[in-house]
C-alpha positions in Angstrom: -114.5 57.9 -9.6 -117.5 59.6 -11.2 -119.5 58.9 -8.0 -116.8 60.5 -5.9 -116.8 63.6 -8.2 -120.6 63.7 -8.1 -120.6 63.5 -4.3 -117.9 66.1 -4.0 -119.5 68.6 -6.3 -122.9 67.9 -5.0 -121.7 68.7 -1.5 -120.2 72.0 -2.4 -122.1 75.2 -1.9 -123.6 76.5 -5.2 -121.4 79.6 -4.9 -118.2 77.5 -5.1 -119.5 75.6 -8.0 -120.3 78.8 -9.7 -116.8 80.2 -9.0 -115.3 77.0 -10.4 -117.3 77.4 -13.6 -116.3 81.0 -14.0 -112.6 80.1 -13.4 -112.8 77.3 -15.9 -114.4 79.7 -18.4 -111.6 82.2 -17.9 -108.9 79.5 -18.2 -110.4 78.1 -21.5 -110.6 81.7 -22.8 -106.9 82.1 -22.1 -106.2 78.8 -23.9 -108.3 80.0 -26.9 -106.4 83.3 -27.0 -103.1 81.4 -26.9 -103.9 78.9 -29.6 -105.9 81.3 -31.8 -107.3 79.7 -35.0 -104.7 77.0 -34.9 -106.6 74.8 -32.5 -110.4 74.9 -32.1 -111.1 74.5 -28.4 -114.6 76.1 -28.2 -116.1 72.8 -27.3 -114.3 73.0 -23.9 -116.7 75.7 -22.8 -119.3 73.0 -22.5 -117.6 71.7 -19.3 -118.2 74.9 -17.1 -121.6 75.4 -18.7 -122.7 71.8 -17.8 -121.2 72.1 -14.4 -123.1 75.3 -13.5 -126.3 74.2 -15.3 -126.4 70.9 -13.3 -125.3 72.1 -9.8 -126.4 75.7 -9.8 -129.2 75.9 -12.3 -131.6 78.9 -12.3 -130.5 82.1 -14.1 -126.9 80.9 -14.1 -127.8 78.2 -16.6 -128.6 81.0 -19.0 -125.8 83.4 -17.9 -123.0 80.8 -18.3 -123.7 80.2 -22.0 -123.7 84.0 -22.6 -120.4 84.4 -20.7 -118.8 81.5 -22.6 -119.9 82.9 -25.9 -118.6 86.3 -25.1 -115.3 84.8 -24.0 -115.0 82.8 -27.2 -115.9 85.8 -29.3 -113.3 87.9 -27.5 -110.7 85.2 -28.1 -111.6 85.1 -31.8 -111.4 88.8 -32.2 -108.3 89.4 -30.2 -106.3 86.5 -31.7 -105.7 88.8 -34.7 -106.3 85.9 -37.1 -107.5 87.0 -40.5 -110.9 85.7 -41.4 -112.1 85.6 -45.0 -115.1 87.6 -44.0 -115.1 90.2 -41.2 -118.4 88.9 -39.7 -117.1 85.3 -39.3 -116.3 85.6 -35.6 -119.8 87.0 -34.9 -121.5 84.1 -36.9 -119.3 81.7 -34.9 -120.5 83.3 -31.7 -124.1 83.0 -32.6 -123.7 79.3 -33.6 -121.8 78.6 -30.4 -124.4 80.4 -28.3 -127.2 78.4 -29.7 -125.4 75.1 -29.0 -124.4 76.2 -25.5 -127.9 77.2 -24.7 -129.5 74.0 -26.0 -127.1 71.9 -23.9 -127.6 74.0 -20.8 -131.4 73.9 -21.1 -131.4 70.2 -21.7 -129.3 69.6 -18.6 -131.6 71.8 -16.5 -134.6 69.9 -17.7 -132.9 66.6 -17.1 -131.9 67.7 -13.5 -135.5 68.7 -12.8 -136.8 65.4 -14.1 -134.3 63.4 -12.1 -135.3 65.4 -8.9 -139.0 64.7 -9.6 -138.3 61.0 -10.0 -136.4 60.9 -6.7 -139.1 62.8 -4.9 -141.7 60.5 -6.3 -139.8 57.4 -5.0 -139.4 59.0 -1.6 -143.2 59.6 -1.2 
C-alpha cells in the first residue's frame, strides 16, 4: 500500500502535490477551529508539511511550515478560548514553527541524500 501511495504521489506533478498540501492545511485548520482547545490536533499539520517537503522541496519546504504555523495560530486566536496568559497562542506558534521547520528540513536533507545514493548506484 505504501509503495502504491509513493508511486502515485511521485508520479503527480509537483503543482498537484502542492495543492494537496495546501488543501490538507486548510482542512486541518478548519478542524482546529471547530475543536478549539478541547482537542489538540496541531500535530496533523506535519502531514502536509512532510508531503510538500518530500515531493516538492525547495522554497515550499520552508513556506509550508510558515503557512501551517499561521493557520494554527489563527485557529488558536479565533477559537475564543481563554488562555491564562494573552501571549500563550504566540508562544505555541513559535514552538510549533520550530518543530515544523526542523521536520521539514530533515526531510529535505533525507530526500537529497536518498537521491544522491540512487545516482551513485546508477553511475
